All heavy atoms as a GROMACS GRO file, in nm:
protein
  620
    1MET      N    1   0.954  -1.441   0.983
    1MET     CA    2   0.912  -1.308   1.024
    1MET      C    3   0.859  -1.228   0.905
    1MET      O    4   0.779  -1.139   0.925
    1MET     CB    5   1.027  -1.233   1.088
    1MET     CG    6   1.063  -1.287   1.225
    1MET     SD    7   1.189  -1.189   1.306
    1MET     CE    8   1.092  -1.052   1.358
    2ASN      N    9   0.907  -1.257   0.785
    2ASN     CA   10   0.864  -1.178   0.671
    2ASN      C   11   0.738  -1.234   0.605
    2ASN      O   12   0.700  -1.192   0.497
    2ASN     CB   13   0.976  -1.161   0.567
    2ASN     CG   14   1.016  -1.291   0.501
    2ASN    OD1   15   0.962  -1.395   0.533
    2ASN    ND2   16   1.111  -1.284   0.411
    3GLY      N   17   0.674  -1.328   0.669
    3GLY     CA   18   0.547  -1.381   0.621
    3GLY      C   19   0.558  -1.493   0.520
    3GLY      O   20   0.459  -1.537   0.464
    4ASP      N   21   0.678  -1.543   0.496
    4ASP     CA   22   0.696  -1.651   0.402
    4ASP      C   23   0.634  -1.778   0.458
    4ASP      O   24   0.658  -1.814   0.573
    4ASP     CB   25   0.846  -1.671   0.376
    4ASP     CG   26   0.875  -1.776   0.271
    4ASP    OD1   27   0.782  -1.809   0.194
    4ASP    OD2   28   0.988  -1.824   0.266
    5THR      N   29   0.557  -1.846   0.377
    5THR     CA   30   0.492  -1.970   0.423
    5THR      C   31   0.570  -2.094   0.385
    5THR      O   32   0.528  -2.205   0.413
    5THR     CB   33   0.349  -1.980   0.364
    5THR    OG1   34   0.358  -1.978   0.222
    5THR    CG2   35   0.261  -1.867   0.414
    6ASN      N   36   0.685  -2.078   0.322
    6ASN     CA   37   0.770  -2.190   0.283
    6ASN      C   38   0.830  -2.252   0.408
    6ASN      O   39   0.900  -2.186   0.484
    6ASN     CB   40   0.880  -2.141   0.188
    6ASN     CG   41   0.966  -2.254   0.137
    6ASN    OD1   42   0.946  -2.370   0.171
    6ASN    ND2   43   1.063  -2.218   0.055
    7ASN      N   44   0.804  -2.378   0.431
    7ASN     CA   45   0.856  -2.445   0.551
    7ASN      C   46   0.995  -2.502   0.530
    7ASN      O   47   1.056  -2.553   0.623
    7ASN     CB   48   0.761  -2.556   0.595
    7ASN     CG   49   0.630  -2.501   0.648
    7ASN    OD1   50   0.627  -2.392   0.704
    7ASN    ND2   51   0.522  -2.574   0.629
    8ASP      N   52   1.042  -2.499   0.406
    8ASP     CA   53   1.177  -2.549   0.379
    8ASP      C   54   1.279  -2.449   0.430
    8ASP      O   55   1.262  -2.329   0.419
    8ASP     CB   56   1.198  -2.569   0.228
    8ASP     CG   57   1.106  -2.675   0.172
    8ASP    OD1   58   1.066  -2.765   0.249
    8ASP    OD2   59   1.073  -2.665   0.053
    9ILE      N   60   1.386  -2.498   0.484
    9ILE     CA   61   1.494  -2.411   0.532
    9ILE      C   62   1.591  -2.390   0.418
    9ILE      O   63   1.633  -2.486   0.352
    9ILE     CB   64   1.566  -2.474   0.652
    9ILE    CG1   65   1.470  -2.487   0.770
    9ILE    CG2   66   1.688  -2.392   0.690
    9ILE    CD1   67   1.528  -2.558   0.889
   10GLU      N   68   1.625  -2.264   0.394
   10GLU     CA   69   1.723  -2.232   0.291
   10GLU      C   70   1.839  -2.158   0.358
   10GLU      O   71   1.817  -2.072   0.442
   10GLU     CB   72   1.661  -2.145   0.182
   10GLU     CG   73   1.552  -2.218   0.107
   10GLU     CD   74   1.501  -2.139  -0.011
   10GLU    OE1   75   1.580  -2.066  -0.071
   10GLU    OE2   76   1.382  -2.152  -0.041
   11TYR      N   77   1.957  -2.194   0.321
   11TYR     CA   78   2.075  -2.132   0.379
   11TYR      C   79   2.146  -2.050   0.273
   11TYR      O   80   2.163  -2.094   0.160
   11TYR     CB   81   2.170  -2.238   0.434
   11TYR     CG   82   2.110  -2.315   0.549
   11TYR    CD1   83   2.051  -2.438   0.528
   11TYR    CD2   84   2.112  -2.262   0.677
   11TYR    CE1   85   1.994  -2.508   0.633
   11TYR    CE2   86   2.056  -2.331   0.783
   11TYR     CZ   87   1.998  -2.454   0.761
   11TYR     OH   88   1.942  -2.522   0.864
   12TYR      N   89   2.190  -1.933   0.312
   12TYR     CA   90   2.266  -1.847   0.222
   12TYR      C   91   2.404  -1.908   0.204
   12TYR      O   92   2.473  -1.937   0.300
   12TYR     CB   93   2.277  -1.707   0.280
   12TYR     CG   94   2.362  -1.615   0.197
   12TYR    CD1   95   2.318  -1.571   0.074
   12TYR    CD2   96   2.487  -1.575   0.241
   12TYR    CE1   97   2.395  -1.488  -0.003
   12TYR    CE2   98   2.565  -1.491   0.164
   12TYR     CZ   99   2.519  -1.448   0.041
   12TYR     OH  100   2.595  -1.366  -0.035
   13CYS      N  101   2.444  -1.927   0.079
   13CYS     CA  102   2.573  -1.991   0.054
   13CYS      C  103   2.655  -1.911  -0.046
   13CYS      O  104   2.725  -1.967  -0.128
   13CYS     CB  105   2.554  -2.134   0.007
   13CYS     SG  106   2.455  -2.148  -0.142
   14GLY      N  107   2.645  -1.782  -0.042
   14GLY     CA  108   2.724  -1.699  -0.132
   14GLY      C  109   2.636  -1.627  -0.231
   14GLY      O  110   2.571  -1.533  -0.198
   15SER      N  111   2.636  -1.675  -0.354
   15SER     CA  112   2.553  -1.612  -0.454
   15SER      C  113   2.503  -1.719  -0.549
   15SER      O  114   2.559  -1.827  -0.556
   15SER     CB  115   2.631  -1.503  -0.528
   15SER     OG  116   2.741  -1.561  -0.594
   16PRO      N  117   2.401  -1.701  -0.622
   16PRO     CA  118   2.318  -1.580  -0.623
   16PRO      C  119   2.218  -1.580  -0.508
   16PRO      O  120   2.189  -1.684  -0.449
   16PRO     CB  121   2.246  -1.589  -0.756
   16PRO     CG  122   2.234  -1.736  -0.782
   16PRO     CD  123   2.359  -1.798  -0.722
   17ILE      N  124   2.166  -1.464  -0.479
   17ILE     CA  125   2.067  -1.449  -0.373
   17ILE      C  126   1.933  -1.498  -0.425
   17ILE      O  127   1.890  -1.459  -0.533
   17ILE     CB  128   2.056  -1.299  -0.331
   17ILE    CG1  129   2.188  -1.245  -0.281
   17ILE    CG2  130   1.946  -1.280  -0.229
   17ILE    CD1  131   2.232  -1.303  -0.149
   18THR      N  132   1.868  -1.584  -0.350
   18THR     CA  133   1.735  -1.631  -0.390
   18THR      C  134   1.631  -1.526  -0.358
   18THR      O  135   1.656  -1.432  -0.280
   18THR     CB  136   1.700  -1.761  -0.316
   18THR    OG1  137   1.687  -1.733  -0.176
   18THR    CG2  138   1.805  -1.870  -0.337
   19SER      N  139   1.513  -1.541  -0.414
   19SER     CA  140   1.405  -1.445  -0.386
   19SER      C  141   1.367  -1.448  -0.238
   19SER      O  142   1.332  -1.346  -0.181
   19SER     CB  143   1.284  -1.473  -0.474
   19SER     OG  144   1.230  -1.600  -0.445
   20VAL      N  145   1.378  -1.564  -0.176
   20VAL     CA  146   1.349  -1.575  -0.033
   20VAL      C  147   1.451  -1.495   0.048
   20VAL      O  148   1.415  -1.421   0.140
   20VAL     CB  149   1.346  -1.722   0.012
   20VAL    CG1  150   1.333  -1.734   0.162
   20VAL    CG2  151   1.235  -1.798  -0.059
   21GLU      N  152   1.578  -1.509   0.012
   21GLU     CA  153   1.683  -1.434   0.081
   21GLU      C  154   1.666  -1.284   0.058
   21GLU      O  155   1.686  -1.204   0.148
   21GLU     CB  156   1.822  -1.477   0.033
   21GLU     CG  157   1.867  -1.609   0.087
   21GLU     CD  158   1.894  -1.607   0.236
   21GLU    OE1  159   1.932  -1.501   0.289
   21GLU    OE2  160   1.877  -1.711   0.299
   22ARG      N  161   1.630  -1.246  -0.062
   22ARG     CA  162   1.611  -1.104  -0.095
   22ARG      C  163   1.501  -1.045  -0.010
   22ARG      O  164   1.514  -0.936   0.045
   22ARG     CB  165   1.577  -1.092  -0.245
   22ARG     CG  166   1.545  -0.954  -0.289
   22ARG     CD  167   1.670  -0.881  -0.332
   22ARG     NE  168   1.630  -0.753  -0.387
   22ARG     CZ  169   1.671  -0.638  -0.339
   22ARG    NH1  170   1.759  -0.633  -0.241
   22ARG    NH2  171   1.630  -0.526  -0.391
   23LYS      N  172   1.389  -1.115   0.002
   23LYS     CA  173   1.279  -1.068   0.087
   23LYS      C  174   1.324  -1.056   0.232
   23LYS      O  175   1.289  -0.960   0.301
   23LYS     CB  176   1.159  -1.162   0.076
   23LYS     CG  177   1.087  -1.152  -0.056
   23LYS     CD  178   0.972  -1.253  -0.060
   23LYS     CE  179   0.906  -1.256  -0.196
   23LYS     NZ  180   0.802  -1.360  -0.204
   24ALA      N  181   1.401  -1.153   0.278
   24ALA     CA  182   1.450  -1.150   0.416
   24ALA      C  183   1.546  -1.032   0.437
   24ALA      O  184   1.540  -0.964   0.540
   24ALA     CB  185   1.518  -1.281   0.452
   25ASP      N  186   1.631  -1.007   0.338
   25ASP     CA  187   1.723  -0.893   0.347
   25ASP      C  188   1.647  -0.762   0.358
   25ASP      O  189   1.679  -0.677   0.442
   25ASP     CB  190   1.814  -0.887   0.224
   25ASP     CG  191   1.926  -0.989   0.227
   25ASP    OD1  192   1.948  -1.051   0.333
   25ASP    OD2  193   1.993  -1.004   0.123
   26LEU      N  194   1.547  -0.744   0.273
   26LEU     CA  195   1.470  -0.619   0.274
   26LEU      C  196   1.390  -0.604   0.403
   26LEU      O  197   1.380  -0.494   0.458
   26LEU     CB  198   1.379  -0.612   0.152
   26LEU     CG  199   1.452  -0.600   0.018
   26LEU    CD1  200   1.353  -0.609  -0.098
   26LEU    CD2  201   1.533  -0.472   0.011
   27TYR      N  202   1.333  -0.714   0.452
   27TYR     CA  203   1.261  -0.710   0.579
   27TYR      C  204   1.355  -0.668   0.691
   27TYR      O  205   1.322  -0.580   0.771
   27TYR     CB  206   1.199  -0.847   0.609
   27TYR     CG  207   1.124  -0.848   0.740
   27TYR    CD1  208   0.990  -0.810   0.743
   27TYR    CD2  209   1.186  -0.884   0.859
   27TYR    CE1  210   0.921  -0.808   0.863
   27TYR    CE2  211   1.117  -0.883   0.978
   27TYR     CZ  212   0.984  -0.844   0.980
   27TYR     OH  213   0.916  -0.841   1.099
   28SER      N  214   1.472  -0.727   0.694
   28SER     CA  215   1.571  -0.696   0.798
   28SER      C  216   1.617  -0.551   0.790
   28SER      O  217   1.630  -0.483   0.892
   28SER     CB  218   1.692  -0.788   0.788
   28SER     OG  219   1.653  -0.921   0.804
   29LEU      N  220   1.641  -0.504   0.668
   29LEU     CA  221   1.684  -0.365   0.650
   29LEU      C  222   1.579  -0.269   0.705
   29LEU      O  223   1.613  -0.176   0.779
   29LEU     CB  224   1.709  -0.337   0.501
   29LEU     CG  225   1.741  -0.192   0.465
   29LEU    CD1  226   1.868  -0.145   0.533
   29LEU    CD2  227   1.750  -0.178   0.313
   30ASN      N  228   1.454  -0.293   0.672
   30ASN     CA  229   1.348  -0.206   0.722
   30ASN      C  230   1.333  -0.215   0.873
   30ASN      O  231   1.310  -0.115   0.940
   30ASN     CB  232   1.216  -0.238   0.652
   30ASN     CG  233   1.211  -0.181   0.513
   30ASN    OD1  234   1.201  -0.060   0.496
   30ASN    ND2  235   1.223  -0.265   0.413
   31LEU      N  236   1.349  -0.334   0.928
   31LEU     CA  237   1.341  -0.353   1.073
   31LEU      C  238   1.453  -0.276   1.144
   31LEU      O  239   1.427  -0.206   1.242
   31LEU     CB  240   1.349  -0.503   1.106
   31LEU     CG  241   1.330  -0.542   1.251
   31LEU    CD1  242   1.188  -0.512   1.296
   31LEU    CD2  243   1.360  -0.691   1.268
   32ILE      N  244   1.573  -0.287   1.093
   32ILE     CA  245   1.687  -0.215   1.152
   32ILE      C  246   1.667  -0.065   1.141
   32ILE      O  247   1.690   0.010   1.236
   32ILE     CB  248   1.819  -0.258   1.085
   32ILE    CG1  249   1.851  -0.403   1.122
   32ILE    CG2  250   1.934  -0.165   1.124
   32ILE    CD1  251   1.961  -0.465   1.039
   33TYR      N  252   1.620  -0.018   1.025
   33TYR     CA  253   1.597   0.125   1.005
   33TYR      C  254   1.493   0.178   1.104
   33TYR      O  255   1.512   0.282   1.167
   33TYR     CB  256   1.554   0.152   0.861
   33TYR     CG  257   1.535   0.297   0.832
   33TYR    CD1  258   1.642   0.377   0.795
   33TYR    CD2  259   1.410   0.356   0.842
   33TYR    CE1  260   1.626   0.512   0.768
   33TYR    CE2  261   1.392   0.489   0.816
   33TYR     CZ  262   1.500   0.568   0.779
   33TYR     OH  263   1.483   0.701   0.755
   34LYS      N  264   1.382   0.105   1.117
   34LYS     CA  265   1.276   0.147   1.211
   34LYS      C  266   1.328   0.148   1.354
   34LYS      O  267   1.298   0.237   1.432
   34LYS     CB  268   1.154   0.057   1.198
   34LYS     CG  269   1.077   0.080   1.071
   34LYS     CD  270   0.962  -0.017   1.059
   34LYS     CE  271   0.893  -0.003   0.924
   34LYS     NZ  272   0.785  -0.100   0.906
   35TYR      N  273   1.405   0.046   1.390
   35TYR     CA  274   1.462   0.040   1.525
   35TYR      C  275   1.554   0.160   1.549
   35TYR      O  276   1.544   0.228   1.651
   35TYR     CB  277   1.539  -0.090   1.546
   35TYR     CG  278   1.616  -0.089   1.676
   35TYR    CD1  279   1.550  -0.112   1.796
   35TYR    CD2  280   1.752  -0.061   1.679
   35TYR    CE1  281   1.620  -0.109   1.916
   35TYR    CE2  282   1.822  -0.057   1.798
   35TYR     CZ  283   1.755  -0.081   1.917
   35TYR     OH  284   1.824  -0.076   2.035
   36ALA      N  285   1.644   0.185   1.455
   36ALA     CA  286   1.738   0.296   1.470
   36ALA      C  287   1.663   0.428   1.482
   36ALA      O  288   1.696   0.513   1.566
   36ALA     CB  289   1.836   0.301   1.354
   37SER      N  290   1.561   0.446   1.401
   37SER     CA  291   1.482   0.570   1.405
   37SER      C  292   1.409   0.584   1.537
   37SER      O  293   1.398   0.695   1.591
   37SER     CB  294   1.382   0.572   1.290
   37SER     OG  295   1.448   0.572   1.166
   38SER      N  296   1.359   0.474   1.590
   38SER     CA  297   1.286   0.481   1.718
   38SER      C  298   1.378   0.510   1.836
   38SER      O  299   1.333   0.553   1.941
   38SER     CB  300   1.209   0.351   1.743
   38SER     OG  301   1.296   0.247   1.781
   39GLN      N  302   1.507   0.486   1.817
   39GLN     CA  303   1.606   0.513   1.922
   39GLN      C  304   1.671   0.650   1.903
   39GLN      O  305   1.772   0.680   1.963
   39GLN     CB  306   1.713   0.404   1.922
   39GLN     CG  307   1.661   0.266   1.950
   39GLN     CD  308   1.595   0.256   2.086
   39GLN    OE1  309   1.652   0.297   2.186
   39GLN    NE2  310   1.475   0.203   2.090
   40PHE      N  311   1.610   0.732   1.819
   40PHE     CA  312   1.657   0.867   1.789
   40PHE      C  313   1.796   0.868   1.726
   40PHE      O  314   1.871   0.963   1.742
   40PHE     CB  315   1.653   0.955   1.914
   40PHE     CG  316   1.518   0.958   1.978
   40PHE    CD1  317   1.492   0.889   2.096
   40PHE    CD2  318   1.413   1.026   1.918
   40PHE    CE1  319   1.366   0.890   2.153
   40PHE    CE2  320   1.287   1.027   1.974
   40PHE     CZ  321   1.262   0.959   2.092
   41GLU      N  322   1.829   0.760   1.656
   41GLU     CA  323   1.954   0.756   1.581
   41GLU      C  324   1.934   0.841   1.456
   41GLU      O  325   1.831   0.833   1.390
   41GLU     CB  326   1.989   0.614   1.538
   41GLU     CG  327   2.025   0.523   1.651
   41GLU     CD  328   2.167   0.544   1.702
   41GLU    OE1  329   2.246   0.610   1.633
   41GLU    OE2  330   2.196   0.494   1.811
   42THR      N  331   2.029   0.924   1.426
   42THR     CA  332   2.023   1.002   1.303
   42THR      C  333   2.149   0.974   1.222
   42THR      O  334   2.258   0.960   1.278
   42THR     CB  335   2.013   1.153   1.332
   42THR    OG1  336   2.124   1.193   1.411
   42THR    CG2  337   1.884   1.185   1.404
   43PHE      N  338   2.130   0.964   1.096
   43PHE     CA  339   2.241   0.936   1.005
   43PHE      C  340   2.236   1.037   0.893
   43PHE      O  341   2.131   1.054   0.830
   43PHE     CB  342   2.231   0.794   0.950
   43PHE     CG  343   2.238   0.689   1.058
   43PHE    CD1  344   2.122   0.639   1.114
   43PHE    CD2  345   2.359   0.644   1.104
   43PHE    CE1  346   2.128   0.544   1.214
   43PHE    CE2  347   2.366   0.549   1.205
   43PHE     CZ  348   2.250   0.500   1.260
   44ASP      N  349   2.345   1.105   0.870
   44ASP     CA  350   2.351   1.204   0.764
   44ASP      C  351   2.381   1.140   0.629
   44ASP      O  352   2.361   1.202   0.526
   44ASP     CB  353   2.460   1.309   0.794
   44ASP     CG  354   2.424   1.393   0.915
   44ASP    OD1  355   2.304   1.407   0.944
   44ASP    OD2  356   2.517   1.444   0.979
   45GLU      N  357   2.426   1.017   0.630
   45GLU     CA  358   2.468   0.954   0.505
   45GLU      C  359   2.441   0.804   0.515
   45GLU      O  360   2.472   0.742   0.616
   45GLU     CB  361   2.617   0.981   0.486
   45GLU     CG  362   2.668   0.970   0.344
   45GLU     CD  363   2.705   0.828   0.311
   45GLU    OE1  364   2.776   0.764   0.389
   45GLU    OE2  365   2.662   0.781   0.206
   46PRO      N  366   2.378   0.746   0.413
   46PRO     CA  367   2.345   0.604   0.418
   46PRO      C  368   2.465   0.512   0.442
   46PRO      O  369   2.450   0.408   0.505
   46PRO     CB  370   2.283   0.578   0.280
   46PRO     CG  371   2.231   0.710   0.236
   46PRO     CD  372   2.327   0.810   0.292
   47GLY      N  373   2.582   0.550   0.394
   47GLY     CA  374   2.701   0.467   0.415
   47GLY      C  375   2.735   0.451   0.562
   47GLY      O  376   2.779   0.343   0.605
   48ILE      N  377   2.716   0.555   0.639
   48ILE     CA  378   2.741   0.548   0.783
   48ILE      C  379   2.641   0.453   0.849
   48ILE      O  380   2.677   0.373   0.935
   48ILE     CB  381   2.735   0.688   0.847
   48ILE    CG1  382   2.848   0.775   0.791
   48ILE    CG2  383   2.741   0.680   0.999
   48ILE    CD1  384   2.840   0.921   0.830
   49PHE      N  385   2.516   0.462   0.807
   49PHE     CA  386   2.413   0.370   0.856
   49PHE      C  387   2.452   0.226   0.827
   49PHE      O  388   2.445   0.139   0.914
   49PHE     CB  389   2.278   0.405   0.791
   49PHE     CG  390   2.168   0.307   0.820
   49PHE    CD1  391   2.101   0.311   0.941
   49PHE    CD2  392   2.131   0.212   0.725
   49PHE    CE1  393   1.998   0.221   0.967
   49PHE    CE2  394   2.030   0.123   0.750
   49PHE     CZ  395   1.962   0.127   0.871
   50MET      N  396   2.496   0.200   0.704
   50MET     CA  397   2.537   0.066   0.664
   50MET      C  398   2.653   0.016   0.751
   50MET      O  399   2.653  -0.098   0.795
   50MET     CB  400   2.578   0.064   0.517
   50MET     CG  401   2.464   0.085   0.421
   50MET     SD  402   2.517   0.091   0.248
   50MET     CE  403   2.573  -0.077   0.225
   51GLU      N  404   2.748   0.103   0.774
   51GLU     CA  405   2.865   0.065   0.854
   51GLU      C  406   2.826   0.038   0.999
   51GLU      O  407   2.869  -0.062   1.058
   51GLU     CB  408   2.967   0.178   0.848
   51GLU     CG  409   3.098   0.146   0.914
   51GLU     CD  410   3.197   0.260   0.897
   51GLU    OE1  411   3.227   0.296   0.781
   51GLU    OE2  412   3.242   0.312   1.000
   52GLN      N  413   2.746   0.124   1.058
   52GLN     CA  414   2.707   0.111   1.198
   52GLN      C  415   2.628  -0.017   1.226
   52GLN      O  416   2.639  -0.075   1.332
   52GLN     CB  417   2.624   0.232   1.242
   52GLN     CG  418   2.702   0.360   1.251
   52GLN     CD  419   2.796   0.360   1.370
   52GLN    OE1  420   2.762   0.314   1.478
   52GLN    NE2  421   2.914   0.410   1.349
   53PHE      N  422   2.546  -0.059   1.128
   53PHE     CA  423   2.459  -0.174   1.150
   53PHE      C  424   2.500  -0.297   1.070
   53PHE      O  425   2.426  -0.396   1.066
   53PHE     CB  426   2.313  -0.136   1.122
   53PHE     CG  427   2.257  -0.045   1.228
   53PHE    CD1  428   2.256   0.092   1.209
   53PHE    CD2  429   2.208  -0.096   1.347
   53PHE    CE1  430   2.206   0.177   1.306
   53PHE    CE2  431   2.159  -0.013   1.445
   53PHE     CZ  432   2.158   0.124   1.425
   54GLY      N  433   2.616  -0.293   1.006
   54GLY     CA  434   2.667  -0.411   0.936
   54GLY      C  435   2.584  -0.451   0.815
   54GLY      O  436   2.573  -0.570   0.785
   55ILE      N  437   2.527  -0.354   0.746
   55ILE     CA  438   2.448  -0.382   0.626
   55ILE      C  439   2.546  -0.416   0.513
   55ILE      O  440   2.639  -0.341   0.487
   55ILE     CB  441   2.362  -0.260   0.586
   55ILE    CG1  442   2.278  -0.209   0.704
   55ILE    CG2  443   2.276  -0.294   0.464
   55ILE    CD1  444   2.177  -0.303   0.758
   56PRO      N  445   2.527  -0.528   0.444
   56PRO     CA  446   2.620  -0.567   0.338
   56PRO      C  447   2.622  -0.468   0.222
   56PRO      O  448   2.518  -0.408   0.188
   56PRO     CB  449   2.567  -0.702   0.290
   56PRO     CG  450   2.457  -0.741   0.379
   56PRO     CD  451   2.420  -0.625   0.463
   57TYR      N  452   2.737  -0.453   0.161
   57TYR     CA  453   2.753  -0.358   0.051
   57TYR      C  454   2.658  -0.389  -0.065
   57TYR      O  455   2.612  -0.298  -0.133
   57TYR     CB  456   2.899  -0.359   0.002
   57TYR     CG  457   2.924  -0.258  -0.107
   57TYR    CD1  458   2.939  -0.123  -0.076
   57TYR    CD2  459   2.930  -0.296  -0.240
   57TYR    CE1  460   2.960  -0.029  -0.175
   57TYR    CE2  461   2.951  -0.204  -0.340
   57TYR     CZ  462   2.966  -0.069  -0.307
   57TYR     OH  463   2.985   0.023  -0.406
   58ARG      N  464   2.625  -0.515  -0.085
   58ARG     CA  465   2.535  -0.552  -0.195
   58ARG      C  466   2.396  -0.490  -0.179
   58ARG      O  467   2.318  -0.486  -0.273
   58ARG     CB  468   2.523  -0.704  -0.207
   58ARG     CG  469   2.460  -0.771  -0.088
   58ARG     CD  470   2.458  -0.924  -0.107
   58ARG     NE  471   2.442  -0.993   0.017
   58ARG     CZ  472   2.329  -1.001   0.085
   58ARG    NH1  473   2.221  -0.943   0.039
   58ARG    NH2  474   2.324  -1.066   0.199
   59MET      N  475   2.366  -0.434  -0.061
   59MET     CA  476   2.238  -0.371  -0.036
   59MET      C  477   2.244  -0.219  -0.042
   59MET      O  478   2.150  -0.151  -0.003
   59MET     CB  479   2.183  -0.418   0.100
   59MET     CG  480   2.150  -0.565   0.102
   59MET     SD  481   2.067  -0.615   0.253
   59MET     CE  482   1.910  -0.532   0.229
   60LYS      N  483   2.355  -0.167  -0.092
   60LYS     CA  484   2.374  -0.022  -0.096
   60LYS      C  485   2.258   0.049  -0.166
   60LYS      O  486   2.205   0.149  -0.115
   60LYS     CB  487   2.506   0.011  -0.166
   60LYS     CG  488   2.536   0.158  -0.173
   60LYS     CD  489   2.669   0.184  -0.241
   60LYS     CE  490   2.696   0.333  -0.250
   60LYS     NZ  491   2.822   0.360  -0.318
   61GLY      N  492   2.217   0.001  -0.281
   61GLY     CA  493   2.106   0.061  -0.354
   61GLY      C  494   1.977   0.060  -0.273
   61GLY      O  495   1.901   0.158  -0.273
   62ASP      N  496   1.953  -0.048  -0.202
   62ASP     CA  497   1.833  -0.059  -0.119
   62ASP      C  498   1.837   0.042  -0.004
   62ASP      O  499   1.735   0.102   0.030
   62ASP     CB  500   1.820  -0.200  -0.062
   62ASP     CG  501   1.807  -0.306  -0.170
   62ASP    OD1  502   1.725  -0.285  -0.262
   62ASP    OD2  503   1.878  -0.407  -0.162
   63VAL      N  504   1.955   0.060   0.055
   63VAL     CA  505   1.969   0.156   0.165
   63VAL      C  506   1.944   0.298   0.115
   63VAL      O  507   1.870   0.375   0.178
   63VAL     CB  508   2.108   0.144   0.232
   63VAL    CG1  509   2.129   0.255   0.334
   63VAL    CG2  510   2.124   0.008   0.298
   64TYR      N  511   2.002   0.332   0.002
   64TYR     CA  512   1.981   0.467  -0.054
   64TYR      C  513   1.834   0.490  -0.086
   64TYR      O  514   1.780   0.598  -0.060
   64TYR     CB  515   2.068   0.488  -0.177
   64TYR     CG  516   2.206   0.536  -0.141
   64TYR    CD1  517   2.304   0.447  -0.096
   64TYR    CD2  518   2.240   0.670  -0.149
   64TYR    CE1  519   2.430   0.490  -0.061
   64TYR    CE2  520   2.367   0.715  -0.114
   64TYR     CZ  521   2.461   0.624  -0.070
   64TYR     OH  522   2.587   0.667  -0.035
   65ARG      N  523   1.766   0.387  -0.142
   65ARG     CA  524   1.623   0.400  -0.170
   65ARG      C  525   1.544   0.421  -0.042
   65ARG      O  526   1.453   0.504  -0.036
   65ARG     CB  527   1.571   0.276  -0.243
   65ARG     CG  528   1.571   0.289  -0.393
   65ARG     CD  529   1.498   0.175  -0.461
   65ARG     NE  530   1.557   0.043  -0.439
   65ARG     CZ  531   1.669   0.000  -0.497
   65ARG    NH1  532   1.735   0.078  -0.578
   65ARG    NH2  533   1.715  -0.121  -0.472
   66LEU      N  534   1.579   0.347   0.061
   66LEU     CA  535   1.510   0.359   0.190
   66LEU      C  536   1.525   0.500   0.247
   66LEU      O  537   1.429   0.561   0.293
   66LEU     CB  538   1.564   0.255   0.290
   66LEU     CG  539   1.501   0.253   0.428
   66LEU    CD1  540   1.353   0.221   0.420
   66LEU    CD2  541   1.573   0.153   0.516
   67PHE      N  542   1.646   0.553   0.241
   67PHE     CA  543   1.670   0.689   0.290
   67PHE      C  544   1.592   0.790   0.206
   67PHE      O  545   1.534   0.885   0.260
   67PHE     CB  546   1.820   0.722   0.288
   67PHE     CG  547   1.889   0.685   0.416
   67PHE    CD1  548   1.900   0.553   0.456
   67PHE    CD2  549   1.946   0.783   0.496
   67PHE    CE1  550   1.966   0.518   0.574
   67PHE    CE2  551   2.011   0.750   0.614
   67PHE     CZ  552   2.021   0.618   0.653
   68LYS      N  553   1.590   0.771   0.075
   68LYS     CA  554   1.519   0.863  -0.013
   68LYS      C  555   1.369   0.860   0.014
   68LYS      O  556   1.304   0.964   0.020
   68LYS     CB  557   1.547   0.829  -0.159
   68LYS     CG  558   1.491   0.929  -0.256
   68LYS     CD  559   1.533   0.897  -0.398
   68LYS     CE  560   1.478   1.002  -0.493
   68LYS     NZ  561   1.518   0.978  -0.632
   69GLU      N  562   1.315   0.740   0.032
   69GLU     CA  563   1.172   0.726   0.061
   69GLU      C  564   1.134   0.794   0.193
   69GLU      O  565   1.021   0.838   0.209
   69GLU     CB  566   1.134   0.579   0.069
   69GLU     CG  567   1.136   0.507  -0.064
   69GLU     CD  568   1.122   0.356  -0.051
   69GLU    OE1  569   1.108   0.306   0.064
   69GLU    OE2  570   1.129   0.289  -0.155
   70ASN      N  571   1.227   0.800   0.285
   70ASN     CA  572   1.201   0.861   0.415
   70ASN      C  573   1.257   1.002   0.425
   70ASN      O  574   1.265   1.057   0.536
   70ASN     CB  575   1.259   0.772   0.526
   70ASN     CG  576   1.179   0.645   0.540
   70ASN    OD1  577   1.071   0.644   0.596
   70ASN    ND2  578   1.230   0.535   0.485
   71ASP      N  579   1.297   1.058   0.313
   71ASP     CA  580   1.352   1.194   0.307
   71ASP      C  581   1.467   1.215   0.404
   71ASP      O  582   1.479   1.320   0.466
   71ASP     CB  583   1.242   1.298   0.335
   71ASP     CG  584   1.137   1.300   0.228
   71ASP    OD1  585   1.172   1.280   0.110
   71ASP    OD2  586   1.018   1.320   0.262
   72ASP      N  587   1.551   1.114   0.419
   72ASP     CA  588   1.664   1.122   0.512
   72ASP      C  589   1.798   1.141   0.441
   72ASP      O  590   1.902   1.134   0.504
   72ASP     CB  591   1.672   0.997   0.600
   72ASP     CG  592   1.562   0.993   0.705
   72ASP    OD1  593   1.503   1.100   0.730
   72ASP    OD2  594   1.535   0.885   0.759
   73LEU      N  595   1.795   1.163   0.310
   73LEU     CA  596   1.922   1.183   0.239
   73LEU      C  597   1.970   1.324   0.257
   73LEU      O  598   1.898   1.420   0.236
   73LEU     CB  599   1.904   1.154   0.089
   73LEU     CG  600   1.903   1.009   0.048
   73LEU    CD1  601   1.880   0.997  -0.102
   73LEU    CD2  602   2.033   0.940   0.085
   74VAL      N  603   2.094   1.337   0.300
   74VAL     CA  604   2.156   1.468   0.316
   74VAL      C  605   2.287   1.465   0.240
   74VAL      O  606   2.373   1.382   0.265
   74VAL     CB  607   2.182   1.499   0.464
   74VAL    CG1  608   2.255   1.632   0.479
   74VAL    CG2  609   2.053   1.499   0.543
   75PHE      N  610   2.302   1.557   0.146
   75PHE     CA  611   2.428   1.566   0.068
   75PHE      C  612   2.478   1.707   0.072
   75PHE      O  613   2.409   1.801   0.080
   75PHE     CB  614   2.408   1.522  -0.077
   75PHE     CG  615   2.381   1.374  -0.089
   75PHE    CD1  616   2.253   1.328  -0.106
   75PHE    CD2  617   2.484   1.283  -0.081
   75PHE    CE1  618   2.228   1.192  -0.119
   75PHE    CE2  619   2.461   1.147  -0.093
   75PHE     CZ  620   2.332   1.103  -0.111
   0.00000   0.00000   0.00000
């Protein structure tokens, strides 16, 4: 879905995260964010968004950046 042309299957097995997994994580995060926004979901704090949608803690920085880019940070 993220446009990767690699036909090899890679499985997440803990750490470290490969560049392919990282791209997939970011694609998924943006997809979930767009879906939530289209359903009129509002989140006052990125941590609540992460909890509601099961976003892994290792993506906390990415979630905060996404909220900041969309002017959705409220403190």
